[in-house]
PyMOL Python script that loads the backbone (N, CA, C, O; Angstrom):
from pymol import cmd

cmd.read_pdbstr("""\
ATOM      1  N   UNK A   1    -311.893 149.544  86.680  1.00  0.00           N
ATOM      2  CA  UNK A   1    -312.440 150.660  87.230  1.00  0.00           C
ATOM      3  C   UNK A   1    -311.328 151.868  87.008  1.00  0.00           C
ATOM      4  O   UNK A   1    -310.153 151.569  87.223  1.00  0.00           O
ATOM      5  N   UNK A   2    -311.616 153.105  86.625  1.00  0.00           N
ATOM      6  CA  UNK A   2    -310.675 154.045  86.366  1.00  0.00           C
ATOM      7  C   UNK A   2    -310.115 154.711  87.763  1.00  0.00           C
ATOM      8  O   UNK A   2    -310.813 154.775  88.775  1.00  0.00           O
ATOM      9  N   UNK A   3    -309.027 155.103  87.702  1.00  0.00           N
ATOM     10  CA  UNK A   3    -308.294 155.634  88.855  1.00  0.00           C
ATOM     11  C   UNK A   3    -308.496 157.132  88.844  1.00  0.00           C
ATOM     12  O   UNK A   3    -309.301 157.568  88.022  1.00  0.00           O
ATOM     13  N   UNK A   4    -307.896 157.950  89.619  1.00  0.00           N
ATOM     14  CA  UNK A   4    -308.071 159.348  89.646  1.00  0.00           C
ATOM     15  C   UNK A   4    -307.612 160.001  88.448  1.00  0.00           C
ATOM     16  O   UNK A   4    -307.967 161.153  88.201  1.00  0.00           O
ATOM     17  N   UNK A   5    -306.850 159.352  87.685  1.00  0.00           N
ATOM     18  CA  UNK A   5    -306.298 159.948  86.460  1.00  0.00           C
ATOM     19  C   UNK A   5    -307.226 159.627  85.295  1.00  0.00           C
ATOM     20  O   UNK A   5    -306.870 160.081  84.207  1.00  0.00           O
ATOM     21  N   UNK A   6    -308.327 158.941  85.336  1.00  0.00           N
ATOM     22  CA  UNK A   6    -309.185 158.495  84.431  1.00  0.00           C
ATOM     23  C   UNK A   6    -308.690 157.342  83.467  1.00  0.00           C
ATOM     24  O   UNK A   6    -309.149 157.200  82.333  1.00  0.00           O
ATOM     25  N   UNK A   7    -307.722 156.539  84.010  1.00  0.00           N
ATOM     26  CA  UNK A   7    -307.159 155.632  83.296  1.00  0.00           C
ATOM     27  C   UNK A   7    -307.394 154.284  83.976  1.00  0.00           C
ATOM     28  O   UNK A   7    -307.410 154.218  85.205  1.00  0.00           O
ATOM     29  N   UNK A   8    -307.589 153.138  83.155  1.00  0.00           N
ATOM     30  CA  UNK A   8    -307.829 151.806  83.473  1.00  0.00           C
ATOM     31  C   UNK A   8    -306.405 151.139  83.295  1.00  0.00           C
ATOM     32  O   UNK A   8    -305.880 151.272  82.190  1.00  0.00           O
ATOM     33  N   UNK A   9    -305.707 150.412  84.307  1.00  0.00           N
ATOM     34  CA  UNK A   9    -304.618 149.717  84.066  1.00  0.00           C
ATOM     35  C   UNK A   9    -305.055 148.210  83.734  1.00  0.00           C
ATOM     36  O   UNK A   9    -305.998 147.634  84.276  1.00  0.00           O
ATOM     37  N   UNK A  10    -304.182 147.647  82.717  1.00  0.00           N
ATOM     38  CA  UNK A  10    -304.433 146.279  82.374  1.00  0.00           C
ATOM     39  C   UNK A  10    -303.486 145.397  82.896  1.00  0.00           C
ATOM     40  O   UNK A  10    -302.304 145.629  82.641  1.00  0.00           O
ATOM     41  N   UNK A  11    -303.816 144.314  83.659  1.00  0.00           N
ATOM     42  CA  UNK A  11    -302.659 143.466  84.074  1.00  0.00           C
ATOM     43  C   UNK A  11    -302.030 142.675  82.977  1.00  0.00           C
ATOM     44  O   UNK A  11    -302.642 142.419  81.941  1.00  0.00           O
ATOM     45  N   UNK A  12    -300.902 142.320  83.189  1.00  0.00           N
ATOM     46  CA  UNK A  12    -300.228 141.588  82.033  1.00  0.00           C
ATOM     47  C   UNK A  12    -300.618 140.088  81.986  1.00  0.00           C
ATOM     48  O   UNK A  12    -301.419 139.693  82.833  1.00  0.00           O
ATOM     49  N   UNK A  13    -300.157 139.271  81.129  1.00  0.00           N
ATOM     50  CA  UNK A  13    -300.631 138.022  81.061  1.00  0.00           C
ATOM     51  C   UNK A  13    -300.122 137.104  82.388  1.00  0.00           C
ATOM     52  O   UNK A  13    -299.102 137.412  83.005  1.00  0.00           O
ATOM     53  N   UNK A  14    -300.864 136.068  82.712  1.00  0.00           N
ATOM     54  CA  UNK A  14    -300.408 135.362  83.840  1.00  0.00           C
ATOM     55  C   UNK A  14    -299.160 134.883  83.810  1.00  0.00           C
ATOM     56  O   UNK A  14    -298.782 134.346  82.769  1.00  0.00           O
ATOM     57  N   UNK A  15    -298.335 134.971  84.856  1.00  0.00           N
ATOM     58  CA  UNK A  15    -297.076 134.470  84.785  1.00  0.00           C
ATOM     59  C   UNK A  15    -295.975 135.265  84.304  1.00  0.00           C
ATOM     60  O   UNK A  15    -294.795 134.940  84.436  1.00  0.00           O
ATOM     61  N   UNK A  16    -296.451 136.476  83.658  1.00  0.00           N
ATOM     62  CA  UNK A  16    -295.320 137.197  83.207  1.00  0.00           C
ATOM     63  C   UNK A  16    -294.442 138.122  84.081  1.00  0.00           C
ATOM     64  O   UNK A  16    -294.898 138.449  85.176  1.00  0.00           O
ATOM     65  N   UNK A  17    -293.324 138.538  83.735  1.00  0.00           N
ATOM     66  CA  UNK A  17    -292.533 139.148  84.668  1.00  0.00           C
ATOM     67  C   UNK A  17    -293.084 140.664  84.991  1.00  0.00           C
ATOM     68  O   UNK A  17    -292.938 141.277  86.048  1.00  0.00           O
ATOM     69  N   UNK A  18    -293.723 141.084  83.855  1.00  0.00           N
ATOM     70  CA  UNK A  18    -294.190 142.502  83.988  1.00  0.00           C
ATOM     71  C   UNK A  18    -295.797 142.413  84.005  1.00  0.00           C
ATOM     72  O   UNK A  18    -296.514 142.789  83.078  1.00  0.00           O
ATOM     73  N   UNK A  19    -296.209 141.889  85.136  1.00  0.00           N
ATOM     74  CA  UNK A  19    -297.721 141.684  85.394  1.00  0.00           C
ATOM     75  C   UNK A  19    -298.442 143.080  85.598  1.00  0.00           C
ATOM     76  O   UNK A  19    -299.634 143.217  85.322  1.00  0.00           O
ATOM     77  N   UNK A  20    -297.698 144.059  86.072  1.00  0.00           N
ATOM     78  CA  UNK A  20    -298.283 145.358  86.144  1.00  0.00           C
ATOM     79  C   UNK A  20    -297.238 146.464  85.793  1.00  0.00           C
ATOM     80  O   UNK A  20    -296.078 146.432  86.203  1.00  0.00           O
ATOM     81  N   UNK A  21    -297.740 147.418  85.018  1.00  0.00           N
ATOM     82  CA  UNK A  21    -296.992 148.492  84.421  1.00  0.00           C
ATOM     83  C   UNK A  21    -297.472 149.620  85.187  1.00  0.00           C
ATOM     84  O   UNK A  21    -298.674 149.863  85.291  1.00  0.00           O
ATOM     85  N   UNK A  22    -296.413 150.431  85.817  1.00  0.00           N
ATOM     86  CA  UNK A  22    -296.654 151.712  86.526  1.00  0.00           C
ATOM     87  C   UNK A  22    -296.901 152.672  85.507  1.00  0.00           C
ATOM     88  O   UNK A  22    -296.262 152.600  84.457  1.00  0.00           O
ATOM     89  N   UNK A  23    -297.831 153.646  85.705  1.00  0.00           N
ATOM     90  CA  UNK A  23    -298.144 154.676  84.810  1.00  0.00           C
ATOM     91  C   UNK A  23    -297.059 155.839  84.743  1.00  0.00           C
ATOM     92  O   UNK A  23    -296.843 156.427  85.803  1.00  0.00           O
ATOM     93  N   UNK A  24    -296.414 156.199  83.706  1.00  0.00           N
ATOM     94  CA  UNK A  24    -295.475 157.176  83.709  1.00  0.00           C
ATOM     95  C   UNK A  24    -296.103 158.235  82.707  1.00  0.00           C
ATOM     96  O   UNK A  24    -296.024 158.021  81.497  1.00  0.00           O
ATOM     97  N   UNK A  25    -296.699 159.325  83.174  1.00  0.00           N
ATOM     98  CA  UNK A  25    -297.408 160.291  82.510  1.00  0.00           C
ATOM     99  C   UNK A  25    -296.629 160.807  81.180  1.00  0.00           C
ATOM    100  O   UNK A  25    -297.211 160.846  80.096  1.00  0.00           O
ATOM    101  N   UNK A  26    -295.492 161.137  81.311  1.00  0.00           N
ATOM    102  CA  UNK A  26    -294.617 161.615  80.326  1.00  0.00           C
ATOM    103  C   UNK A  26    -294.493 160.566  79.128  1.00  0.00           C
ATOM    104  O   UNK A  26    -294.638 160.870  77.944  1.00  0.00           O
ATOM    105  N   UNK A  27    -294.199 159.260  79.618  1.00  0.00           N
ATOM    106  CA  UNK A  27    -294.126 158.201  78.581  1.00  0.00           C
ATOM    107  C   UNK A  27    -295.377 157.963  78.012  1.00  0.00           C
ATOM    108  O   UNK A  27    -295.465 157.712  76.810  1.00  0.00           O
ATOM    109  N   UNK A  28    -296.369 158.013  78.749  1.00  0.00           N
ATOM    110  CA  UNK A  28    -297.835 157.804  78.024  1.00  0.00           C
ATOM    111  C   UNK A  28    -298.091 158.858  77.050  1.00  0.00           C
ATOM    112  O   UNK A  28    -298.540 158.535  75.950  1.00  0.00           O
ATOM    113  N   UNK A  29    -297.849 160.123  77.333  1.00  0.00           N
ATOM    114  CA  UNK A  29    -298.109 161.208  76.410  1.00  0.00           C
ATOM    115  C   UNK A  29    -297.196 161.074  75.266  1.00  0.00           C
ATOM    116  O   UNK A  29    -297.627 161.361  74.149  1.00  0.00           O
ATOM    117  N   UNK A  30    -296.007 160.679  75.410  1.00  0.00           N
ATOM    118  CA  UNK A  30    -294.934 160.391  74.233  1.00  0.00           C
ATOM    119  C   UNK A  30    -295.499 159.223  73.468  1.00  0.00           C
ATOM    120  O   UNK A  30    -295.472 159.187  72.238  1.00  0.00           O
ATOM    121  N   UNK A  31    -296.030 158.230  74.245  1.00  0.00           N
ATOM    122  CA  UNK A  31    -296.431 156.998  73.379  1.00  0.00           C
ATOM    123  C   UNK A  31    -297.684 157.433  72.525  1.00  0.00           C
ATOM    124  O   UNK A  31    -297.841 156.890  71.431  1.00  0.00           O
ATOM    125  N   UNK A  32    -298.511 158.306  72.926  1.00  0.00           N
ATOM    126  CA  UNK A  32    -299.718 158.696  72.126  1.00  0.00           C
ATOM    127  C   UNK A  32    -299.261 159.506  70.946  1.00  0.00           C
ATOM    128  O   UNK A  32    -299.708 159.309  69.816  1.00  0.00           O
ATOM    129  N   UNK A  33    -298.238 160.546  71.266  1.00  0.00           N
ATOM    130  CA  UNK A  33    -297.872 161.618  70.190  1.00  0.00           C
ATOM    131  C   UNK A  33    -296.874 160.844  69.322  1.00  0.00           C
ATOM    132  O   UNK A  33    -296.913 161.197  68.143  1.00  0.00           O
ATOM    133  N   UNK A  34    -296.019 159.910  69.594  1.00  0.00           N
ATOM    134  CA  UNK A  34    -295.156 159.395  68.480  1.00  0.00           C
ATOM    135  C   UNK A  34    -295.733 158.124  67.881  1.00  0.00           C
ATOM    136  O   UNK A  34    -295.720 157.083  68.538  1.00  0.00           O
ATOM    137  N   UNK A  35    -296.162 158.168  66.841  1.00  0.00           N
ATOM    138  CA  UNK A  35    -296.915 157.046  66.185  1.00  0.00           C
ATOM    139  C   UNK A  35    -296.079 155.869  65.923  1.00  0.00           C
ATOM    140  O   UNK A  35    -296.580 154.748  66.016  1.00  0.00           O
ATOM    141  N   UNK A  36    -294.782 156.036  65.588  1.00  0.00           N
ATOM    142  CA  UNK A  36    -293.890 154.913  65.111  1.00  0.00           C
ATOM    143  C   UNK A  36    -293.197 154.190  66.392  1.00  0.00           C
ATOM    144  O   UNK A  36    -292.752 153.043  66.342  1.00  0.00           O
ATOM    145  N   UNK A  37    -293.170 154.950  67.454  1.00  0.00           N
ATOM    146  CA  UNK A  37    -292.360 154.401  68.648  1.00  0.00           C
ATOM    147  C   UNK A  37    -293.356 153.762  69.683  1.00  0.00           C
ATOM    148  O   UNK A  37    -294.279 154.444  70.128  1.00  0.00           O
ATOM    149  N   UNK A  38    -293.199 152.625  70.018  1.00  0.00           N
ATOM    150  CA  UNK A  38    -294.155 151.921  71.079  1.00  0.00           C
ATOM    151  C   UNK A  38    -293.352 151.865  72.440  1.00  0.00           C
ATOM    152  O   UNK A  38    -292.393 151.124  72.651  1.00  0.00           O
ATOM    153  N   UNK A  39    -293.881 152.737  73.296  1.00  0.00           N
ATOM    154  CA  UNK A  39    -293.363 152.634  74.848  1.00  0.00           C
ATOM    155  C   UNK A  39    -294.097 151.634  75.604  1.00  0.00           C
ATOM    156  O   UNK A  39    -293.723 151.427  76.758  1.00  0.00           O
ATOM    157  N   UNK A  40    -295.123 150.955  75.119  1.00  0.00           N
ATOM    158  CA  UNK A  40    -295.759 150.126  75.952  1.00  0.00           C
ATOM    159  C   UNK A  40    -296.887 150.740  76.897  1.00  0.00           C
ATOM    160  O   UNK A  40    -297.760 150.001  77.352  1.00  0.00           O
ATOM    161  N   UNK A  41    -296.860 151.989  77.160  1.00  0.00           N
ATOM    162  CA  UNK A  41    -297.911 152.677  77.925  1.00  0.00           C
ATOM    163  C   UNK A  41    -299.195 152.661  77.459  1.00  0.00           C
ATOM    164  O   UNK A  41    -300.126 152.453  78.237  1.00  0.00           O
ATOM    165  N   UNK A  42    -299.390 152.874  76.167  1.00  0.00           N
ATOM    166  CA  UNK A  42    -300.797 153.092  75.452  1.00  0.00           C
ATOM    167  C   UNK A  42    -301.477 151.776  75.627  1.00  0.00           C
ATOM    168  O   UNK A  42    -302.653 151.789  75.990  1.00  0.00           O
ATOM    169  N   UNK A  43    -300.804 150.516  75.387  1.00  0.00           N
ATOM    170  CA  UNK A  43    -301.397 149.301  75.477  1.00  0.00           C
ATOM    171  C   UNK A  43    -301.809 148.794  76.924  1.00  0.00           C
ATOM    172  O   UNK A  43    -302.630 147.904  77.144  1.00  0.00           O
ATOM    173  N   UNK A  44    -301.084 149.526  77.889  1.00  0.00           N
ATOM    174  CA  UNK A  44    -301.108 149.094  79.386  1.00  0.00           C
ATOM    175  C   UNK A  44    -302.406 149.972  80.047  1.00  0.00           C
ATOM    176  O   UNK A  44    -303.018 149.589  81.045  1.00  0.00           O
ATOM    177  N   UNK A  45    -302.659 151.010  79.429  1.00  0.00           N
ATOM    178  CA  UNK A  45    -303.749 151.846  80.127  1.00  0.00           C
ATOM    179  C   UNK A  45    -304.976 152.197  79.124  1.00  0.00           C
ATOM    180  O   UNK A  45    -304.723 152.355  77.929  1.00  0.00           O
ATOM    181  N   UNK A  46    -306.064 152.297  79.519  1.00  0.00           N
ATOM    182  CA  UNK A  46    -307.252 152.679  78.622  1.00  0.00           C
ATOM    183  C   UNK A  46    -307.860 154.017  79.248  1.00  0.00           C
ATOM    184  O   UNK A  46    -308.221 154.087  80.423  1.00  0.00           O
ATOM    185  N   UNK A  47    -307.925 154.918  78.467  1.00  0.00           N
ATOM    186  CA  UNK A  47    -308.615 156.298  78.994  1.00  0.00           C
ATOM    187  C   UNK A  47    -309.954 156.157  79.140  1.00  0.00           C
ATOM    188  O   UNK A  47    -310.573 155.435  78.358  1.00  0.00           O
ATOM    189  N   UNK A  48    -310.538 156.776  80.084  1.00  0.00           N
ATOM    190  CA  UNK A  48    -312.086 156.761  80.215  1.00  0.00           C
ATOM    191  C   UNK A  48    -312.604 158.288  80.164  1.00  0.00           C
ATOM    192  O   UNK A  48    -311.912 159.282  80.386  1.00  0.00           O
ATOM    193  N   UNK A  49    -313.801 158.261  79.864  1.00  0.00           N
ATOM    194  CA  UNK A  49    -314.518 159.579  80.027  1.00  0.00           C
ATOM    195  C   UNK A  49    -313.781 160.518  79.009  1.00  0.00           C
ATOM    196  O   UNK A  49    -313.328 160.162  77.921  1.00  0.00           O
ATOM    197  N   UNK A  50    -313.744 161.649  79.491  1.00  0.00           N
ATOM    198  CA  UNK A  50    -313.113 162.954  78.567  1.00  0.00           C
ATOM    199  C   UNK A  50    -311.614 162.552  78.364  1.00  0.00           C
ATOM    200  O   UNK A  50    -311.060 163.035  77.377  1.00  0.00           O
ATOM    201  N   UNK A  51    -310.928 161.765  79.142  1.00  0.00           N
ATOM    202  CA  UNK A  51    -309.472 161.453  79.009  1.00  0.00           C
ATOM    203  C   UNK A  51    -309.467 160.646  77.476  1.00  0.00           C
ATOM    204  O   UNK A  51    -308.541 160.815  76.684  1.00  0.00           O
ATOM    205  N   UNK A  52    -310.477 159.873  77.223  1.00  0.00           N
ATOM    206  CA  UNK A  52    -310.349 159.130  76.046  1.00  0.00           C
ATOM    207  C   UNK A  52    -310.327 160.005  74.696  1.00  0.00           C
ATOM    208  O   UNK A  52    -309.664 159.654  73.720  1.00  0.00           O
ATOM    209  N   UNK A  53    -311.137 161.219  74.723  1.00  0.00           N
ATOM    210  CA  UNK A  53    -310.972 162.214  73.723  1.00  0.00           C
ATOM    211  C   UNK A  53    -309.757 162.889  73.604  1.00  0.00           C
ATOM    212  O   UNK A  53    -309.270 163.158  72.506  1.00  0.00           O
ATOM    213  N   UNK A  54    -309.159 163.222  74.837  1.00  0.00           N
ATOM    214  CA  UNK A  54    -307.899 163.611  74.873  1.00  0.00           C
ATOM    215  C   UNK A  54    -306.864 162.865  74.225  1.00  0.00           C
ATOM    216  O   UNK A  54    -305.989 163.336  73.499  1.00  0.00           O
ATOM    217  N   UNK A  55    -307.040 161.583  74.563  1.00  0.00           N
ATOM    218  CA  UNK A  55    -306.010 160.540  74.008  1.00  0.00           C
ATOM    219  C   UNK A  55    -306.266 160.427  72.404  1.00  0.00           C
ATOM    220  O   UNK A  55    -305.265 160.257  71.707  1.00  0.00           O
ATOM    221  N   UNK A  56    -307.325 160.496  71.877  1.00  0.00           N
ATOM    222  CA  UNK A  56    -307.529 160.539  70.533  1.00  0.00           C
ATOM    223  C   UNK A  56    -307.023 161.686  69.871  1.00  0.00           C
ATOM    224  O   UNK A  56    -306.428 161.540  68.804  1.00  0.00           O
ATOM    225  N   UNK A  57    -307.199 162.904  70.412  1.00  0.00           N
ATOM    226  CA  UNK A  57    -306.642 164.086  69.950  1.00  0.00           C
ATOM    227  C   UNK A  57    -305.112 164.153  69.965  1.00  0.00           C
ATOM    228  O   UNK A  57    -304.484 164.796  69.124  1.00  0.00           O
ATOM    229  N   UNK A  58    -304.540 163.461  70.957  1.00  0.00           N
ATOM    230  CA  UNK A  58    -302.952 163.209  70.900  1.00  0.00           C
ATOM    231  C   UNK A  58    -302.507 162.419  69.991  1.00  0.00           C
ATOM    232  O   UNK A  58    -301.496 162.714  69.353  1.00  0.00           O
ATOM    233  N   UNK A  59    -303.178 161.301  69.784  1.00  0.00           N
ATOM    234  CA  UNK A  59    -302.785 160.464  68.500  1.00  0.00           C
ATOM    235  C   UNK A  59    -303.061 161.313  67.345  1.00  0.00           C
ATOM    236  O   UNK A  59    -302.149 161.287  66.518  1.00  0.00           O
ATOM    237  N   UNK A  60    -304.015 162.028  67.059  1.00  0.00           N
ATOM    238  CA  UNK A  60    -304.167 162.710  65.773  1.00  0.00           C
ATOM    239  C   UNK A  60    -303.054 163.778  65.666  1.00  0.00           C
ATOM    240  O   UNK A  60    -302.459 163.827  64.589  1.00  0.00           O
ATOM    241  N   UNK A  61    -302.714 164.595  66.594  1.00  0.00           N
ATOM    242  CA  UNK A  61    -301.720 165.556  66.583  1.00  0.00           C
ATOM    243  C   UNK A  61    -300.340 164.882  66.339  1.00  0.00           C
ATOM    244  O   UNK A  61    -299.472 165.427  65.657  1.00  0.00           O
ATOM    245  N   UNK A  62    -300.178 163.640  66.944  1.00  0.00           N
ATOM    246  CA  UNK A  62    -298.903 162.936  66.720  1.00  0.00           C
ATOM    247  C   UNK A  62    -298.763 162.536  65.217  1.00  0.00           C
ATOM    248  O   UNK A  62    -297.714 162.655  64.585  1.00  0.00           O
ATOM    249  N   UNK A  63    -299.969 162.035  64.698  1.00  0.00           N
ATOM    250  CA  UNK A  63    -299.769 161.725  63.200  1.00  0.00           C
ATOM    251  C   UNK A  63    -299.602 162.873  62.349  1.00  0.00           C
ATOM    252  O   UNK A  63    -298.940 162.713  61.324  1.00  0.00           O
ATOM    253  N   UNK A  64    -300.067 163.949  62.587  1.00  0.00           N
ATOM    254  CA  UNK A  64    -300.025 165.287  61.914  1.00  0.00           C
ATOM    255  C   UNK A  64    -298.507 165.737  62.106  1.00  0.00           C
ATOM    256  O   UNK A  64    -297.862 166.200  61.165  1.00  0.00           O
ATOM    257  N   UNK A  65    -298.020 165.585  63.280  1.00  0.00           N
ATOM    258  CA  UNK A  65    -296.678 165.921  63.302  1.00  0.00           C
ATOM    259  C   UNK A  65    -295.696 165.186  62.624  1.00  0.00           C
ATOM    260  O   UNK A  65    -294.769 165.739  62.033  1.00  0.00           O
ATOM    261  N   UNK A  66    -295.855 163.882  62.677  1.00  0.00           N
ATOM    262  CA  UNK A  66    -295.116 162.977  61.902  1.00  0.00           C
ATOM    263  C   UNK A  66    -295.203 163.157  60.557  1.00  0.00           C
ATOM    264  O   UNK A  66    -294.163 162.972  59.926  1.00  0.00           O
ATOM    265  N   UNK A  67    -296.355 163.527  59.852  1.00  0.00           N
ATOM    266  CA  UNK A  67    -296.559 163.795  58.491  1.00  0.00           C
ATOM    267  C   UNK A  67    -295.730 164.990  58.198  1.00  0.00           C
ATOM    268  O   UNK A  67    -294.943 165.018  57.252  1.00  0.00           O
ATOM    269  N   UNK A  68    -295.913 165.967  59.010  1.00  0.00           N
ATOM    270  CA  UNK A  68    -295.201 167.293  58.764  1.00  0.00           C
ATOM    271  C   UNK A  68    -293.574 167.178  58.685  1.00  0.00           C
ATOM    272  O   UNK A  68    -292.859 167.746  57.859  1.00  0.00           O
ATOM    273  N   UNK A  69    -293.155 166.299  59.751  1.00  0.00           N
ATOM    274  CA  UNK A  69    -291.676 166.167  59.758  1.00  0.00           C
ATOM    275  C   UNK A  69    -291.244 165.329  58.420  1.00  0.00           C
ATOM    276  O   UNK A  69    -290.209 165.634  57.828  1.00  0.00           O
ATOM    277  N   UNK A  70    -292.021 164.336  58.001  1.00  0.00           N
ATOM    278  CA  UNK A  70    -291.677 163.512  56.958  1.00  0.00           C
ATOM    279  C   UNK A  70    -291.719 164.411  55.616  1.00  0.00           C
ATOM    280  O   UNK A  70    -290.856 164.239  54.755  1.00  0.00           O
ATOM    281  N   UNK A  71    -292.774 165.405  55.449  1.00  0.00           N
ATOM    282  CA  UNK A  71    -292.763 166.259  54.352  1.00  0.00           C
ATOM    283  C   UNK A  71    -291.622 167.152  54.295  1.00  0.00           C
ATOM    284  O   UNK A  71    -291.131 167.452  53.207  1.00  0.00           O
ATOM    285  N   UNK A  72    -291.104 167.656  55.538  1.00  0.00           N
ATOM    286  CA  UNK A  72    -289.986 168.549  55.666  1.00  0.00           C
ATOM    287  C   UNK A  72    -288.877 168.031  55.162  1.00  0.00           C
ATOM    288  O   UNK A  72    -288.161 168.664  54.386  1.00  0.00           O
ATOM    289  N   UNK A  73    -288.594 166.655  55.611  1.00  0.00           N
ATOM    290  CA  UNK A  73    -287.386 166.042  55.348  1.00  0.00           C
ATOM    291  C   UNK A  73    -287.280 165.612  53.896  1.00  0.00           C
ATOM    292  O   UNK A  73    -286.181 165.552  53.344  1.00  0.00           O
ATOM    293  N   UNK A  74    -288.433 165.305  53.262  1.00  0.00           N
ATOM    294  CA  UNK A  74    -288.633 165.038  51.915  1.00  0.00           C
ATOM    295  C   UNK A  74    -288.404 166.203  50.992  1.00  0.00           C
ATOM    296  O   UNK A  74    -288.002 165.993  49.847  1.00  0.00           O
ATOM    297  N   UNK A  75    -288.617 167.314  51.391  1.00  0.00           N
ATOM    298  CA  UNK A  75    -288.556 168.656  50.774  1.00  0.00           C
ATOM    299  C   UNK A  75    -287.122 169.121  50.818  1.00  0.00           C
ATOM    300  O   UNK A  75    -286.576 169.653  49.852  1.00  0.00           O
ATOM    301  N   UNK A  76    -286.512 168.890  52.021  1.00  0.00           N
ATOM    302  CA  UNK A  76    -285.091 169.089  52.225  1.00  0.00           C
ATOM    303  C   UNK A  76    -284.225 168.330  51.328  1.00  0.00           C
ATOM    304  O   UNK A  76    -283.303 168.902  50.747  1.00  0.00           O
ATOM    305  N   UNK A  77    -284.470 166.979  51.159  1.00  0.00           N
ATOM    306  CA  UNK A  77    -283.674 166.203  50.336  1.00  0.00           C
ATOM    307  C   UNK A  77    -283.835 166.450  48.954  1.00  0.00           C
ATOM    308  O   UNK A  77    -282.903 166.155  48.206  1.00  0.00           O
ATOM    309  N   UNK A  78    -285.030 167.022  48.426  1.00  0.00           N
ATOM    310  CA  UNK A  78    -285.226 167.333  46.986  1.00  0.00           C
ATOM    311  C   UNK A  78    -284.368 168.359  46.528  1.00  0.00           C
ATOM    312  O   UNK A  78    -283.920 168.325  45.382  1.00  0.00           O
ATOM    313  N   UNK A  79    -284.052 169.427  47.456  1.00  0.00           N
ATOM    314  CA  UNK A  79    -283.194 170.480  47.191  1.00  0.00           C
ATOM    315  C   UNK A  79    -281.800 170.242  46.803  1.00  0.00           C
ATOM    316  O   UNK A  79    -281.178 170.928  45.992  1.00  0.00           O
ATOM    317  N   UNK A  80    -281.292 169.079  47.527  1.00  0.00           N
ATOM    318  CA  UNK A  80    -279.946 168.678  47.302  1.00  0.00           C
ATOM    319  C   UNK A  80    -279.630 168.071  46.137  1.00  0.00           C
ATOM    320  O   UNK A  80    -278.471 167.715  45.921  1.00  0.00           O
TER     321      UNK A  80
END
""", "prot")
cmd.dss("prot")
cmd.show_as("cartoon", "prot")
cmd.util.cbc("prot")
cmd.orient("prot")
């Protein structure tokens, strides 16, 4: 069931030390925006309703940002 933030928490596997992950909004947003780094927040929470579209938008913006940075680094290395 979604909480007030529109996210559903997923319990960890039975017997694990980290059976419940607390939502850290900054870490969750960073986890969505940074496609290469896994902070564990994206897997622990599932957005619901309009928040799902916002999460998809953040992932797309993150990939666009990563592609832009990679292109900039590549162009900078070509000049040297």
